[in-house]
C-alpha positions in Angstrom: 66.9 68.3 -91.1 65.1 69.5 -87.6 68.0 71.6 -86.2 67.9 73.6 -90.0 63.5 73.3 -89.7 63.7 75.4 -86.6 66.4 77.8 -87.9 64.4 78.0 -91.2 61.1 79.1 -89.3 63.1 81.4 -86.3 64.3 83.2 -89.2 61.5 84.0 -91.0 59.4 84.7 -87.5 63.0 87.4 -87.0 62.7 88.7 -90.7 58.7 89.5 -89.6 59.0 91.8 -86.5 61.6 93.6 -88.5 60.0 94.2 -91.2 56.8 95.5 -88.5 59.6 97.3 -87.0 60.5 99.0 -89.9 56.9 100.1 -91.4 56.4 101.4 -87.2 59.5 103.8 -88.2 58.5 104.6 -91.4 55.5 106.0 -90.2 56.4 107.6 -87.5 56.6 111.7 -88.4 60.8 112.6 -88.7 60.2 115.4 -86.1 59.7 111.9 -82.8 61.5 109.9 -84.0 64.7 109.8 -81.4 67.9 112.2 -82.2 69.6 108.4 -81.8 68.0 107.4 -84.1 68.2 109.9 -87.3 71.4 111.1 -86.3 72.1 114.6 -85.5 71.3 117.7 -87.1 72.7 120.4 -88.4 74.1 123.0 -85.7 74.7 126.5 -85.7 77.3 128.6 -83.3 77.2 131.8 -82.7 79.9 133.5 -80.9 79.4 136.7 -78.8 81.1 140.0 -78.6 85.1 140.3 -79.0 85.1 136.3 -79.6 85.9 134.6 -83.1 85.0 131.2 -84.4 88.0 129.9 -82.2 85.9 130.3 -78.9 84.1 126.9 -80.2 87.0 124.5 -80.4 86.4 122.1 -77.6 83.3 122.7 -77.8 83.2 120.8 -81.9 85.6 118.7 -80.4 82.7 117.2 -77.7 80.2 117.7 -80.9 82.6 115.0 -83.2 82.6 112.9 -80.6 79.2 112.1 -80.0 79.1 111.6 -83.3 78.7 115.4 -85.7 80.4 115.3 -88.8 82.3 118.4 -89.3 80.2 119.5 -92.7 77.1 119.7 -90.0 78.6 122.1 -88.2 78.6 125.3 -89.3 79.8 128.4 -87.3 78.5 132.5 -87.7 81.6 134.9 -87.1 80.2 138.5 -87.2 82.7 142.2 -87.0 81.6 143.2 -83.4 83.9 145.8 -84.3 82.3 150.2 -83.1 79.3 150.5 -85.7 77.7 146.8 -85.6 74.1 146.3 -84.4 72.0 143.5 -84.3 70.0 144.5 -86.6 72.3 144.6 -89.2 74.3 141.8 -88.4 71.1 139.9 -87.8 70.7 140.1 -91.7 74.2 138.9 -92.7 73.6 135.8 -90.2 69.7 135.1 -92.4 72.4 135.0 -95.6 74.6 132.4 -93.1 71.3 130.4 -92.8 70.5 130.4 -96.2 73.4 129.1 -97.5 74.7 126.5 -95.4 71.0 124.8 -93.9 68.9 126.6 -96.2 65.5 123.2 -96.0 67.0 121.1 -93.1 66.1 120.9 -89.6 68.7 122.3 -87.5 70.0 123.2 -84.0 71.1 126.7 -82.5 73.2 127.4 -79.8 74.9 130.6 -79.1 76.7 132.6 -76.6 76.2 135.9 -75.0 75.2 138.2 -77.8 74.9 135.5 -80.1 71.3 134.8 -78.4 70.4 138.2 -79.2 71.3 138.5 -82.7 70.4 134.4 -83.5 66.3 135.5 -82.0 66.3 138.7 -83.4 67.1 136.8 -86.2 64.0 134.7 -85.5 61.7 137.0 -85.3 61.9 138.5 -88.4 61.8 135.1 -90.1 59.7 133.1 -88.7 59.4 130.6 -91.5 62.7 130.2 -91.5 62.7 129.8 -87.5 60.5 127.1 -87.6 63.5 125.0 -89.2 64.8 125.4 -85.5 64.4 122.2 -83.2 66.5 123.8 -80.4 67.6 127.1 -79.5 70.0 127.3 -76.2 71.2 130.2 -75.2 74.6 130.5 -72.9 75.6 133.5 -71.0 72.7 135.3 -73.4 71.5 138.5 -71.9 68.2 138.6 -73.2 67.0 141.3 -71.0 70.1 143.2 -71.7 72.2 144.2 -68.3 72.2 147.5 -65.5 75.8 148.1 -66.9 74.9 148.8 -70.9 72.1 151.1 -68.9 74.1 153.3 -66.4 77.0 153.3 -69.8 75.3 152.8 -72.9 75.2 156.7 -74.4 78.7 157.0 -73.8 80.3 153.6 -74.4 77.6 153.0 -77.6 79.4 156.3 -79.2 83.2 156.1 -77.9 83.3 151.4 -78.0 80.4 149.5 -79.4 77.4 150.4 -80.7 76.7 146.9 -79.5 76.3 148.5 -75.8 73.3 150.5 -76.8 70.9 147.5 -78.4 71.5 145.5 -74.7 70.3 148.7 -72.6 67.0 147.3 -70.9 63.6 147.5 -73.0 65.4 148.6 -76.4 64.4 147.6 -79.7 66.7 144.9 -80.3 65.6 143.3 -77.4 61.5 143.4 -77.5 61.8 142.4 -81.1 63.9 138.9 -79.9 61.7 138.4 -76.9 59.0 137.7 -78.9 58.3 141.6 -79.1 57.7 141.9 -75.3 60.2 143.2 -72.4 59.4 140.7 -70.4 56.2 137.8 -69.9 55.5 136.1 -67.5 54.0 133.3 -69.6 56.7 132.8 -72.0 58.9 135.5 -74.5 59.9 132.3 -76.5 56.5 133.0 -78.9 54.2 129.4 -79.3 56.7 128.2 -82.5 58.2 124.6 -82.4 61.5 125.4 -81.1 62.7 124.2 -78.3 64.3 126.7 -76.2 66.8 126.1 -73.3 69.0 128.9 -71.2 72.3 128.6 -68.6 73.5 131.0 -66.7 75.9 130.6 -64.0 76.4 132.1 -60.3 80.0 133.0 -61.6 79.0 135.2 -64.3 80.6 138.4 -64.2 79.1 139.6 -67.6 79.6 142.8 -68.9 81.0 145.6 -66.8 81.1 143.0 -64.1 77.6 143.3 -63.5 76.3 139.3 -63.5 74.1 137.9 -65.7 71.9 136.1 -64.0 71.3 139.9 -61.0 68.7 141.6 -61.4 68.4 143.4 -64.6 66.8 147.0 -64.1 64.4 148.7 -61.5 60.7 147.8 -63.5 59.4 145.4 -60.6 59.3 142.8 -62.9 62.4 142.2 -64.7 65.1 140.1 -62.7 67.8 138.0 -63.9 69.0 139.0 -67.7 69.4 135.7 -68.8 66.3 133.0 -68.2 62.9 133.2 -70.0 59.9 132.7 -69.5 59.0 129.4 -71.8 62.4 127.5 -71.8 63.9 125.0 -69.7 66.1 127.4 -67.7 69.9 125.9 -65.8 71.7 127.9 -63.5 75.2 126.5 -63.3 76.3 126.7 -59.3 79.0 125.4 -57.5 77.3 123.8 -55.3 75.0 121.6 -57.9 75.6 118.9 -58.5 74.1 118.4 -61.7 77.2 120.5 -62.8 79.9 118.4 -60.6 80.4 121.9 -59.3 81.4 123.9 -62.0 80.3 126.9 -62.3 82.1 129.3 -64.6 82.6 133.1 -65.6 80.6 134.6 -69.0 83.6 134.0 -71.0 84.6 130.5 -69.2 81.2 129.0 -70.4 81.2 127.4 -73.9 84.7 125.7 -73.2 83.3 123.9 -70.0 82.7 120.5 -70.1 79.5 120.2 -67.4 77.6 122.6 -69.8 79.0 121.3 -73.1 77.9 117.7 -71.5 74.2 119.4 -70.8 74.2 121.4 -73.9 74.5 117.7 -75.6 71.7 116.1 -73.6 69.3 119.2 -74.3 70.2 118.8 -78.0 68.8 115.3 -78.4 65.7 114.5 -78.1 64.3 113.3 -74.4 63.5 109.8 -72.7 61.4 107.3 -74.2 57.5 108.6 -73.1 58.7 111.4 -71.8 55.6 113.8 -72.5 53.9 111.3 -70.5 55.1 112.6 -67.1 53.4 115.9 -65.4 55.1 118.3 -62.8 53.6 120.6 -60.1 54.7 122.7 -57.5 53.7 121.6 -53.8 55.5 124.0 -51.9 57.6 126.6 -51.0 59.9 127.1 -47.8 62.1 129.8 -48.0 64.7 130.7 -45.6 68.5 131.3 -44.4 66.9 134.9 -45.9 69.3 137.4 -45.1 68.0 140.7 -48.0 67.9 144.1 -46.7 71.3 143.6 -44.6 70.5 141.2 -43.0 66.7 142.0 -41.6 64.7 138.8 -41.9 61.5 138.3 -42.7 60.6 141.7 -43.9 57.1 142.6 -46.0 57.9 143.8 -48.9 59.5 140.2 -51.3 58.0 140.1 -54.9 59.5 137.8 -56.8 58.4 134.2 -59.1 58.0 130.7 -58.9 57.1 128.6 -62.1 57.4 125.9 -64.7 58.5 125.6 -67.9 57.9 122.8 -69.9 59.8 124.6 -73.2 58.7 121.6 -75.7 57.8 124.2 -78.1 53.7 125.0 -79.2 51.8 125.7 -76.5 54.8 124.0 -74.5 56.5 127.0 -73.9 53.5 128.8 -71.8 55.0 129.2 -68.7 52.9 128.4 -65.6 53.6 130.4 -62.4 52.4 128.9 -59.4 53.4 132.2 -57.1 53.9 135.6 -58.2 54.2 138.8 -56.0 54.5 142.1 -57.5 55.9 145.5 -55.7 53.5 146.2 -52.9 51.6 142.6 -52.8 52.6 141.6 -49.3 50.0 138.6 -48.7 52.8 135.7 -48.5 56.0 138.1 -47.4 57.6 137.3 -44.2 56.1 133.6 -43.7 58.3 130.8 -44.2 56.2 129.3 -45.9 55.2 130.7 -49.7 51.4 130.6 -50.6 51.8 128.4 -53.6 49.8 128.3 -55.7 48.5 132.1 -55.9 49.3 133.1 -59.3 46.7 133.8 -61.9 48.5 132.9 -64.4 48.7 129.5 -63.3 47.2 127.5 -66.0 46.3 124.2 -63.9 47.7 122.0 -60.9 49.7 120.1 -63.1 52.4 121.2 -66.0 53.0 119.0 -68.8 56.7 117.7 -69.1 56.6 117.8 -72.6 59.9 116.2 -74.2 60.8 115.0 -70.6 61.8 117.8 -69.0 60.3 120.5 -66.5 62.2 123.3 -65.5 61.2 125.4 -61.6 62.9 129.0 -61.4 62.4 130.6 -58.6 63.2 134.1 -58.4 62.4 135.8 -54.6 63.5 139.3 -54.2 63.7 141.2 -50.6 63.3 145.3 -52.0 64.8 147.6 -50.2 64.3 151.0 -49.6 65.2 152.3 -53.1 63.6 152.5 -56.6 65.8 150.1 -57.8 66.1 146.1 -57.4 69.8 146.4 -56.0 71.8 143.0 -56.8 71.7 142.9 -52.9 68.1 142.7 -52.9 68.3 139.2 -54.6 67.3 136.4 -51.5 66.9 133.9 -54.2 67.8 133.3 -58.4 67.5 129.8 -58.5 66.3 126.8 -61.2 65.9 122.8 -61.6 65.7 120.8 -63.5 63.4 117.8 -63.7 64.4 115.3 -67.0 63.0 111.9 -67.8 66.7 110.7 -68.7 68.3 111.2 -65.0 65.4 111.2 -62.5 62.3 109.4 -61.9 58.5 110.2 -60.8 57.8 110.3 -56.9 58.0 113.8 -54.7 61.1 115.6 -55.1 62.8 118.4 -53.3 65.3 120.6 -53.7 67.0 124.3 -52.9 68.0 126.7 -54.5 69.7 129.8 -53.7 70.5 133.3 -54.4 73.2 135.7 -52.5 71.4 136.4 -49.5 69.1 133.4 -49.2 67.5 129.7 -49.9 64.3 128.4 -50.6 63.2 124.8 -50.4 61.3 123.4 -53.4 58.4 120.7 -52.8 57.6 119.3 -55.9 55.2 115.6 -57.0 56.0 114.3 -60.2 53.7 111.6 -62.0 53.0 109.8 -65.3 49.9 111.4 -67.0 
């Protein structure tokens, strides 16, 4: 009897705990409940130029292994022939969205040109775009490419009109990028969507012009894919976060390490992720060999920024170091003067949704008026994720083809 009485008491206590937990979950906003508790959202996959639904086969296999049902995975396909333009395809994309995921929260994963098409649609349909929880770009030409600038007229007239939309500064790109060419603060707007991009050191891009290299001659246009306000990953064969993988442009959707990181981006950040903040302590340049091997030139420019990419105001970058052409205060020195930027929003950046991304772009310009690929000393990104990294002092080396920099940063609980 005594054992039975003790068992009944324990059972009642367990019932009280469970009912309290259920009541707590009931009052939590759906957006803030973990992805594990509500299951995966519907996802829309958008392929690139010269591709089709088949490019997503291994990505779909991984999603299904991680709990997605077939009915939750929607693949948008479009005509990439001669006459297609981003604006027209975006209209077809809207029809697809209204049919497949209307009224639902959903995620978008886009490859290459699909990144521009999907964000063009978001700009045209802000109310529907507010339903997009995550937008993820794989090797998207989000600032265009010099290949389109060089060959645009001929290629657009005789090959594919999409090339005209890929010219840096085109109407399609400006509309997709929150109405701007390039914005240090954030080209993603301040809506609720969380933005993530992936680029690669082995991405040959259009006509063998890499997506992670200089885009055009304007002083503020460097790599094509990364966006101000997004968490930006750079996949390289020296970055062990990606197990030494370095996908080509076409290889992004099928790369297993990229797929792993995409899934991490799709699910919510770790518990208490918003309780952390990050600040840049210092950045040291070394092994720089821009301008054909000349070290420490006086025309160094670029940026160091931190993105928290968690939606709303968190989609604004915090720029810790910015040099323009002609601004030589920090050029020719081993240690960059951090912070020195009027764009800095404070010493600390809150790591919304458990992630902060650090972008470093340093250019040592030569004598021409164009920022050529051989001018880029450093083009790299670091991502701090509460699920993988802890608080404390950290440092990481980021590099480009002609130089390296070491970033020292501190993460602490708020």
